[in-house]
C-alpha positions as CSV (number, residue, x, y, z in Angstrom):
1,E,40.4,104.6,35.8
2,H,41.9,106.7,32.8
3,T,45.5,107.3,32.7
4,N,45.6,110.4,31.0
5,R,43.4,113.6,30.2
6,V,39.7,113.1,29.7
7,W,38.6,115.2,26.8
8,S,34.9,114.4,26.6
9,I,32.0,112.9,28.6
10,K,28.4,112.3,27.5
11,L,25.4,110.8,29.5
12,R,22.8,108.6,28.3
13,A,19.2,110.1,28.1
14,D,17.9,108.1,31.1
15,D,21.1,109.2,33.2
16,S,21.9,105.6,33.8
17,Q,25.5,105.6,32.3
18,A,28.2,108.0,31.1
19,V,30.9,107.3,28.7
20,S,34.2,109.2,28.8
21,A,36.8,109.6,26.0
22,S,40.5,109.9,27.2
23,A,44.1,110.6,25.7
24,D,45.1,107.3,27.0
25,G,43.4,105.5,24.1
26,S,40.3,104.4,25.9
27,C,36.7,105.2,26.3
28,I,35.0,103.8,29.4
29,V,31.2,103.3,29.6
30,W,30.4,103.9,33.3
31,D,27.4,102.5,35.2
32,L,26.2,105.5,37.3
33,S,24.2,103.5,39.8
34,T,27.1,101.2,40.9
35,K,29.9,103.7,40.0
36,T,31.7,101.1,38.0
37,R,32.9,100.6,34.4
38,S,30.7,98.3,32.4
39,L,32.5,98.7,28.8
40,C,35.7,99.6,27.5
41,L,36.8,100.5,24.0
42,F,40.4,100.6,23.0
43,E,42.1,102.1,20.0
44,S,45.5,103.4,19.1
45,T,44.4,107.1,19.2
46,L,44.1,110.0,21.7
47,F,40.3,110.1,22.0
48,K,39.0,113.8,21.7
49,S,35.3,113.7,21.2
50,I,32.4,111.1,21.9
51,V,28.8,111.1,21.3
52,Y,25.8,108.7,21.6
53,H,23.7,108.2,18.5
54,P,20.2,109.3,19.7
55,D,19.0,105.7,19.8
56,E,21.9,104.9,22.0
57,S,22.9,101.7,20.2
58,Q,26.1,103.3,18.8
59,L,28.7,105.7,19.7
60,L,30.8,108.1,17.4
61,T,34.4,108.9,18.4
62,T,37.1,111.1,17.1
63,G,40.8,111.8,18.0
64,S,44.3,111.9,17.0
65,D,44.3,109.3,14.3
66,R,42.0,111.7,12.4
67,K,39.2,108.9,11.9
68,V,35.4,108.9,12.9
69,A,34.9,105.7,14.5
70,Y,31.4,103.9,15.0
71,W,31.1,101.7,18.1
72,D,28.4,99.3,19.2
73,T,27.3,100.1,22.7
74,F,26.4,96.5,23.5
75,D,29.7,94.9,23.1
76,G,32.2,97.7,22.5
77,Q,33.1,96.5,19.0
78,A,34.2,98.9,16.2
79,I,31.7,98.9,13.6
80,R,33.1,101.5,10.9
81,M,36.2,103.6,10.8
82,L,36.1,106.7,8.4
83,E,38.9,109.1,7.4
84,G,37.5,112.2,8.8
85,S,40.5,114.5,8.0
86,D,43.2,114.6,5.5
87,E,45.6,116.6,7.9
88,G,45.6,116.9,11.7
89,E,43.4,115.3,14.5
90,L,39.6,115.7,14.9
91,S,38.7,117.2,18.1
92,T,34.9,117.5,18.2
93,L,31.5,116.2,17.0
94,S,27.9,116.7,17.3
95,I,25.1,114.6,15.9
96,S,21.7,115.7,14.9
97,K,18.4,115.0,16.8
98,S,17.4,112.2,14.6
99,G,21.0,110.8,14.1
100,S,20.7,111.1,10.5
101,H,23.8,113.4,10.2
102,Y,26.6,114.8,12.3
103,V,29.3,117.4,12.0
104,S,33.1,117.1,12.8
105,G,35.8,119.6,13.2
106,G,39.5,119.6,14.1
107,E,43.0,120.8,13.1
108,E,42.6,121.0,9.5
109,R,40.1,123.9,10.1
110,L,37.2,122.7,8.2
111,L,33.7,121.9,9.6
112,K,32.4,118.7,8.0
113,L,28.6,117.6,7.7
114,W,28.3,113.8,7.2
115,D,25.6,111.5,6.4
116,Y,25.5,109.1,9.3
117,D,24.4,105.9,7.5
118,E,26.4,106.5,4.2
119,G,29.6,107.7,6.1
120,V,30.0,110.3,3.5
121,C,30.7,113.9,3.9
122,K,28.0,115.9,2.4
123,A,29.3,119.5,2.9
124,I,32.3,121.4,4.1
125,G,32.5,124.7,5.9
126,V,35.5,126.9,5.2
127,G,36.2,129.9,7.4
128,H,38.2,129.2,10.5
129,S,42.1,130.3,10.6
130,G,42.7,128.1,13.5
131,G,41.8,124.4,14.4
132,I,38.1,123.8,15.4
133,T,37.8,123.1,18.9
134,C,34.1,122.6,19.5
135,C,30.9,122.3,17.4
136,A,27.2,121.9,18.0
137,I,24.0,121.5,16.0
138,S,21.3,123.7,17.3
139,P,18.3,122.2,18.8
140,D,16.1,123.4,15.9
141,Q,18.7,121.8,13.5
142,T,18.9,124.9,11.3
143,F,22.2,125.9,12.5
144,I,25.7,124.7,13.3
145,V,27.9,126.7,15.7
146,S,31.7,126.1,15.9
147,C,34.5,127.6,17.7
148,G,38.2,127.9,16.7
149,S,41.5,127.9,18.5
150,E,41.8,131.4,16.9
151,G,39.0,132.6,19.1
152,A,36.4,132.8,16.2
153,I,32.7,131.6,16.9
154,M,31.1,130.8,13.6
155,I,27.3,130.2,12.9
156,W,26.6,128.1,9.9
157,T,23.3,127.7,8.3
158,M,22.5,123.7,8.0
159,P,21.9,123.0,4.1
160,P,18.1,123.3,3.7
161,E,18.1,119.7,2.0
162,F,19.3,118.1,5.4
163,V,17.0,119.9,7.9
164,D,14.0,117.7,7.6
165,R,16.1,114.5,7.9
166,C,17.8,116.0,10.9
167,H,14.4,116.3,12.6
168,E,12.9,112.9,11.7
169,M,13.2,110.3,14.5
170,G,13.9,106.7,13.7
171,E,11.0,104.8,11.9
């Protein structure tokens, strides 16, 4: 039921739901057993990326408004909006195994590592000459990989002071 391009889709761990992020300004949570939508999020942005927090109580989105938004998965309400970029849209997100940190990237060509709870950028990776189109935190939480529109694929070392927290699961 989106009316524009879908940029990102993620599944819940139990495969019961999927959430899609679209350039039409909506994110839709789909019930995969009934094949119907169960929740819609709306914002005046072209959504580009979406991820579930590992405990699946919240979603993170990015888009053309340069913000990182936190959303409640129960009622679809916005919880927090952070300025994620000084220039250009944000196009990609990846979250750590524990949910303690996430990375974002976009047209400003900077890879940013954020503390989830504090909502503060803790480290910035500089190296891309084109916008960052995709990023991922490695399964062992020690590396971040990013891809840019210039064709570069960069491998970044996760700052050692964050690796243990990225592994820890919720209390």
